[in-house]
C-alpha positions, 0 to 999 in steps of 0.5 A: 345549338351552335348553329343558332348562336352562329346565325344570331351572331351573323344577324347581329353583325349585319345589323351593326354594319348596317347601322354604322353606315351613314347615308352619304351626302350628295356632293352637288348639294350646297354646304350648310353655312360654316361647313367646310367642303373639299372643292373639286380640283381640276386636272391640269391640262397638257397645255396651259393658257399662254397668260397662265404660262407667262404668269408662272414663268415670271413668278418662279424665281420668287418665294411666294403664293398667288391666285389668278382667275382666268376664264372662270378657273382659279389657278393657285400657284406656290413658288419656292424661289430660286434654290442653289441645288435640287432637293427643294420641293413644294407641294399643294397638299390640300385645298379647302373651301370654307364659307368665306375663303379658300384655304390652300395648304402647301408643304415645303421640303429642303434637302438633308445635309447628307442628301445627294442632290442635283448641283444646279439652280432649281425653281420648285413650284406647284400649281393647282386649279379649280372652278373659281368660287369668287372667294379670297384665298389664304395660303398656309405653309407646312414642313420646312417653312412656317409662312408663305409671302403672298403677292401684294 
């Protein structure tokens, strides 16, 4: 009797597990209109193109967000400007491709009052890259900042 109960319980559990598993969607299949997709972020290479390196160097002293298309790749740069000490960070935490735009979320942190930080000027920034979808880019700030000035 007990073995029948255990067997029925195991079969029921197996059916519930199978029913709860959906069919995965094909990541290569195009999204439905209005659907949000997570674009595949490209791993940053050891050496960036000279044009991109120069763009970063010219930008890092200003607090801003920018996008640059170069040879079919969309570079997404968020710079926190010149800071008086270490302990300031910016991190691109999410990139979402919507039907009409790419939304880039960046998280900002500042050092706490009692944090031990480097006593030197710093230039926090983060860079991400993806295949260029040909859409406008919107930047969103979280953490210590509520908005990011965009390059005009």
